[in-house]
C-alpha positions in Angstrom: -43.1 44.2 21.5 -42.5 47.9 20.6 -38.7 47.5 21.3 -38.5 44.8 18.7 -40.5 46.9 16.2 -38.3 49.8 16.8 -35.1 47.8 16.1 -36.6 46.2 13.0 -37.5 49.7 11.7 -34.1 51.0 12.6 -32.3 48.2 10.7 -34.7 48.6 7.7 -34.1 52.4 7.5 -30.4 52.1 8.0 -29.7 49.1 5.7 -32.7 48.7 3.4 -33.0 49.8 -0.2 -35.7 50.3 -2.8 -34.9 47.1 -4.6 -36.1 44.8 -1.8 -39.7 43.5 -2.1 -42.4 44.9 0.0 -42.7 43.2 3.4 -46.0 41.4 4.3 -47.4 41.0 7.8 -46.1 37.5 7.8 -42.6 38.8 7.0 -42.8 41.2 9.9 -43.9 38.5 12.3 -41.0 36.4 11.1 -38.6 39.4 11.7 -39.9 39.9 15.2 -39.5 36.2 15.9 -35.9 36.4 14.7 -35.4 39.4 16.9 -36.5 37.4 20.0 -33.8 34.8 19.2 -30.9 37.2 18.8 -27.9 36.1 20.8 -27.2 37.8 24.1 -23.7 38.2 25.6 -25.0 36.9 28.9 -25.2 33.4 27.3 -21.4 33.4 26.9 -20.4 35.3 30.0 -22.5 34.0 32.8 -20.3 31.0 33.7 -17.1 32.9 34.2 -18.3 36.5 35.0 -20.1 37.2 38.2 -21.3 40.6 36.8 -22.9 39.2 33.7 -26.4 39.0 35.1 -26.3 42.6 36.3 -25.2 43.8 32.8 -27.9 41.6 31.2 -30.6 43.1 33.4 -29.5 46.6 32.7 -29.6 46.1 29.0 -33.0 44.4 28.9 -34.6 46.9 31.4 -33.2 49.8 29.3 -34.6 48.2 26.1 -38.0 47.3 27.3 -39.1 49.3 30.4 -38.9 52.7 28.7 -42.1 51.7 26.9 -44.0 51.0 30.1 -44.3 54.5 31.6 -48.0 55.7 31.6 -48.4 58.2 28.8 -51.1 60.3 30.4 -49.0 60.9 33.5 -46.0 61.9 31.4 -48.0 64.4 29.4 -49.7 65.9 32.4 -46.3 66.3 34.1 -45.0 68.4 31.2 -47.4 71.2 31.9 -47.3 70.7 35.7 -43.6 71.0 35.8 -42.7 73.3 32.9 -45.5 75.9 33.1 -46.9 75.6 36.7 -43.8 75.2 38.8 -41.6 78.1 39.9 -37.8 77.6 40.2 -35.6 79.1 42.9 -32.9 80.5 40.5 -33.1 82.9 37.7 -33.6 81.0 34.5 -31.3 81.4 31.5 -33.4 79.6 28.9 -36.8 78.9 30.5 -37.9 82.5 30.4 -41.2 83.9 29.1 -41.5 83.0 25.4 -39.2 79.9 25.7 -42.0 77.6 24.4 -42.4 79.4 21.1 -38.7 79.9 20.8 -37.8 76.2 21.3 -40.9 74.3 20.2 -42.3 76.7 17.6 -45.6 76.9 19.5 -47.0 76.9 23.1 -46.3 73.9 25.2 -50.1 73.2 25.3 -50.2 73.1 21.5 -47.0 71.0 21.3 -48.5 68.4 23.5 -51.7 68.5 21.5 -49.8 68.0 18.2 -48.0 65.0 19.7 -51.4 63.5 20.8 -52.9 64.2 17.3 -50.0 62.5 15.6 -50.1 59.6 18.0 -53.9 59.0 17.7 -53.6 59.1 13.9 -50.8 56.5 14.0 -52.9 54.2 16.2 -56.0 54.5 14.1 -54.6 54.8 10.6 -52.2 51.8 10.6 -49.2 53.9 11.5 -49.9 56.9 9.2 -50.6 60.6 9.5 -51.9 62.1 6.3 -51.6 65.9 6.4 -54.5 66.2 4.0 -56.7 65.0 6.9 -56.5 68.6 8.2 -58.5 69.8 5.2 -61.1 67.1 5.5 -64.6 67.6 7.0 -64.5 67.1 10.7 -61.0 68.6 11.2 -62.4 72.1 11.8 -62.6 71.5 15.6 -59.0 70.6 15.7 -57.8 73.4 13.5 -59.9 75.9 15.5 -57.8 75.0 18.5 -54.4 74.6 16.8 -54.0 76.0 13.3 -53.2 73.5 10.6 -50.1 75.5 9.6 -48.8 75.2 13.2 -49.5 71.4 13.3 -47.6 70.9 10.0 -44.6 73.1 10.8 -44.1 71.7 14.3 -44.4 68.2 13.1 -41.9 68.8 10.4 -39.4 70.5 12.7 -39.6 68.2 15.7 -41.1 64.8 14.7 -40.1 64.0 11.1 -37.0 62.6 9.5 -36.2 61.0 6.1 -34.0 58.0 5.2 -30.8 60.0 4.6 -31.1 62.0 7.8 -31.9 58.9 9.8 -28.9 57.0 8.5 -26.6 59.9 9.5 -28.1 60.1 12.9 -27.8 56.3 13.3 -24.1 56.4 12.4 -23.5 59.1 15.0 -25.4 57.2 17.6 -23.3 54.0 17.4 -21.3 53.6 20.6 -20.1 50.0 20.3 -18.9 47.8 17.6 -20.1 44.7 19.3 -22.9 43.2 17.0 -24.5 41.6 20.0 -25.1 45.0 21.7 -26.3 46.9 18.7 -30.0 46.5 19.4 -29.5 48.1 22.8 -28.0 51.3 21.4 -29.9 54.6 21.1 -32.5 54.5 18.3 -32.8 57.8 16.4 -36.6 57.1 16.1 -36.8 58.3 19.7 -35.8 61.8 18.4 -37.8 61.7 15.2 -40.5 59.1 15.4 -42.1 59.9 12.0 -40.6 59.2 8.6 -41.4 60.8 5.3 -40.7 59.5 1.8 -42.7 56.3 2.0 -45.9 57.3 0.3 -48.6 59.8 1.1 -48.1 61.3 4.5 -45.9 60.5 7.5 -45.1 57.0 8.7 -44.8 56.1 12.4 -43.0 52.8 12.6 -43.6 52.6 16.3 -46.5 54.6 17.6 -45.4 54.5 21.2 -42.5 56.7 20.4 -44.6 59.7 19.3 -46.1 60.9 22.6 -42.7 60.5 24.3 -41.5 63.6 22.4 -43.9 65.8 24.5 -42.9 64.3 27.9 -40.6 66.3 30.1 -37.8 64.0 29.1 -38.5 64.5 25.4 -38.5 68.3 25.9 -35.3 68.0 27.9 -33.5 66.4 25.0 -34.9 69.0 22.5 -33.8 71.9 24.8 -30.4 70.5 25.5 -29.8 69.9 21.7 -30.3 73.6 21.2 -29.2 75.4 24.4 -26.8 72.9 26.0 -26.2 72.7 29.8 -28.0 76.0 30.5 -31.3 74.4 29.5 -30.5 71.3 31.6 -29.8 73.5 34.7 -33.0 75.4 34.3 -35.0 72.2 34.0 -33.2 70.8 37.0 -34.2 73.7 39.1 -37.8 73.3 38.0 -37.6 69.6 38.7 -36.5 70.2 42.2 -39.4 72.6 42.8 -41.8 70.1 41.2 -40.7 67.4 43.6 -41.4 69.7 46.5 -44.9 70.3 45.1 -45.5 66.6 45.1 -44.2 66.1 48.6 -46.5 68.9 49.7 -49.4 66.6 48.9 -48.6 64.3 51.7 -51.2 64.6 54.5 -50.1 65.4 58.0 -46.5 65.9 56.9 -44.2 68.9 57.3 -42.0 69.6 54.3 -38.9 71.7 54.8 -36.7 73.1 52.0 -32.9 72.6 52.0 -31.2 74.1 55.0 -28.1 76.2 54.9 -25.6 75.6 57.7 -22.1 76.5 58.9 -19.7 79.3 58.0 -19.3 77.9 54.5 -23.0 78.1 53.9 -23.2 74.4 52.9 -26.5 72.9 51.9 -28.5 69.9 53.2 -30.6 67.6 51.0 -33.2 69.4 48.8 -36.2 68.5 50.9 -36.8 67.1 54.5 -40.2 65.5 55.1 -41.2 65.0 58.7 -44.0 62.5 59.5 -45.1 61.0 62.8 -43.3 57.7 62.0 -40.3 58.8 59.9 -38.0 61.6 58.8 -37.5 61.3 55.0 -34.5 63.0 53.4 -35.1 63.7 49.8 -32.4 64.5 47.2 -33.5 65.4 43.7 -31.4 64.5 40.7 -32.5 65.6 37.2 -30.3 62.8 35.7 -31.1 60.0 33.3 -29.2 56.8 32.5 -26.5 57.4 29.9 -25.7 55.1 26.9 -22.9 53.4 28.9 -25.3 52.5 31.6 -28.0 51.2 29.2 -25.4 49.2 27.3 -23.7 48.1 30.6 -20.2 48.9 29.2 -17.1 48.9 31.4 -17.8 52.6 32.1 -21.2 51.9 33.7 -19.9 51.8 37.3 -18.2 55.2 37.0 -21.3 56.6 35.2 -23.6 55.4 38.0 -21.4 56.8 40.7 -21.0 60.1 38.8 -24.8 60.5 38.5 -26.0 59.2 41.9 -23.0 58.9 44.2 -23.1 62.5 45.5 -26.8 62.1 46.4 -26.1 59.1 48.6 -23.4 61.1 50.4 -25.6 64.1 50.8 -28.4 62.1 52.4 -26.0 60.4 54.8 -24.3 63.7 55.7 -27.7 65.4 56.4 -28.7 62.5 58.6 -25.5 62.9 60.6 -26.1 66.6 61.0 -29.7 66.0 62.3 -28.5 63.3 64.7 -25.8 65.5 66.1 -28.3 68.2 67.1 -27.0 70.8 64.9 -28.8 74.1 65.6 -29.8 74.8 62.0 -31.7 71.5 62.0 -33.6 72.2 65.2 -37.0 71.8 63.5 -36.2 68.2 62.5 -37.0 65.7 65.3 -34.4 63.1 66.3 -36.7 60.6 68.0 -37.7 58.6 64.9 -36.2 56.6 62.1 -34.5 58.3 59.1 -34.6 57.2 55.5 -33.4 58.7 52.3 -35.1 59.0 48.9 -33.4 60.0 45.7 -35.9 61.1 43.1 -34.8 61.0 39.4 -36.4 62.4 36.3 -36.1 59.1 34.5 -36.2 55.6 36.1 -32.9 54.0 36.9 -33.9 50.4 36.5 -32.7 47.8 39.1 -30.7 50.5 40.9 -31.9 49.3 44.3 -31.1 45.7 43.6 -28.2 43.8 45.3 -26.4 43.7 41.9 -26.3 47.5 41.7 -26.5 48.9 45.3 -22.9 47.8 46.3 -21.6 50.0 43.4 -22.8 53.1 45.2 -21.6 54.7 48.5 -22.4 52.9 51.7 -24.7 54.8 54.1 -25.8 54.7 57.7 -29.5 55.2 56.7 -31.6 53.2 54.2 -31.8 54.9 50.8 -34.2 54.2 47.9 -33.9 55.5 44.4 -37.2 56.2 42.7 -38.5 57.9 39.6 -40.7 61.0 39.7 -43.5 58.8 38.4 -43.2 56.6 41.5 -43.2 59.7 43.7 -46.4 61.0 42.1 -48.1 57.7 42.9 -46.7 57.4 46.4 -48.0 60.7 47.6 -51.6 59.8 46.6 -51.9 56.6 48.8 -55.0 56.9 51.1 -55.1 53.6 53.0 -51.6 53.8 54.6 -49.2 56.5 55.7 -46.1 57.0 53.7 -44.0 56.6 56.8 -45.5 53.2 57.6 -45.3 52.1 54.0 -41.6 52.9 53.8 -40.8 51.4 57.2 -42.5 48.1 56.3 -40.7 48.0 53.0 -37.3 48.6 54.6 -38.0 45.8 57.2 -38.4 43.3 54.4 -34.8 42.4 53.2 -36.1 41.3 49.8 -38.7 44.0 49.0 -36.4 46.8 50.0 -34.3 45.9 47.0 -37.2 46.2 44.5 -38.3 49.3 42.7 -40.5 51.5 44.9 -43.5 51.0 42.6 -43.8 47.4 43.9 -44.6 48.7 47.4 -47.3 51.0 46.0 -49.3 48.3 44.3 -52.4 47.0 46.0 -53.0 50.3 47.9 -55.9 52.8 47.4 -54.9 56.0 45.6 -56.6 59.4 45.4 -56.1 61.5 42.3 -53.0 63.6 42.1 -54.1 67.2 42.0 -50.8 68.5 40.7 -51.0 66.2 37.7 -54.7 67.0 37.3 -53.9 70.7 37.2 -51.3 70.1 34.5 -53.7 68.0 32.4 -56.6 70.4 32.7 -54.4 73.3 31.5 -54.6 71.8 28.0 -57.5 73.4 26.1 -58.9 70.2 24.7 -59.3 68.8 28.3 -61.8 71.4 29.5 -64.7 69.7 31.3 -63.0 66.3 31.1 -60.8 66.3 34.2 -62.2 62.9 35.2 -60.6 61.4 32.1 -57.0 62.3 33.2 -54.9 59.0 33.0 -53.3 58.2 36.3 -51.4 55.3 37.9 -54.4 54.6 40.3 -56.8 54.4 37.3 -55.8 51.0 36.0 -58.2 51.1 33.1 -57.0 54.5 31.9 -53.4 53.3 32.1 
């Protein structure tokens, strides 16, 4: 349970001291067992609060499911989106040279450093020893990425110490409710390596290391330095990246957003026309906030703020198409219409009956999916996307599940956009067949 390990490490770093005895493996197992028995507010609220179950599901999903995204897919997406996708607007931050300016090295090297640190943590009982770079056999690594670059980037972006961690932990506290503390943001997600505990760097939870090099990890790094300008640049690239993925659909016409009316209003970001279906796609480069993860009283407003406009935009575009508006003449009106909201990070249980009523009502069915689910959907080979989505919508229960459920059990081809991202990394030359993918169960 990496989420339990992460919380145990957080409490130890925040509250421990040098006078406590060293913990044994048995001690750790006992701590994890105690973590599984921590009290949950749902136990006290479910009898007199009809919303208690929804809040419980949000907290648990936010705590656990962030560790279940396929790492290879995330790392391949970093290059595919950030270096191989062209935006539609002039960038303010993501200009030539941004990688070195933000990361201290190229994106390719940054991802490679994250992988090196991760592999070391897995194979060396959670440790990365910098002296390894001077040992026999490390020449091949240092020939690709200089040792000085590895050490400087690791120190700048991946490493913290006890004092800095405690300060970050205090700033991260959003609630004073002791039953919700473990669901709060864990600073180890920003700096997954800790120094000051012996020779080398310690990774309390190895799964947190590669997440730093995912698009989401780079998003947080960029926003911390450049603010909203970086978020807007990344959002523009994300919209273009979704269009590239939609372009992989066979026998489908993909139209970009349409400008209409005297006010030059805009439709949804992408319109996909298939033989069975018209799919209206709105792209949102948003991610669940702390209030949503903790299911506080502000969660409804936060959800509506982040996704409400997308629902309205899809419904409005559907009405424009149905009315025969001339600007939408290329979009047929003789087939069903559905909406798809694609987010950069999963919004867990957002399609479920406990969440959907909190968002605007629409005249067409709408599904929220993560970009990872979209990358998997466009590679299905034994069914058309139109048929898959229509069958899913016809099932009252399955239509409330995450889209990934409808994709399981189907045959998938490789995703060439992700493959191109992965093979852009120097260490992957000649090894394209090893790219992890959703369809390659063993790799995942």
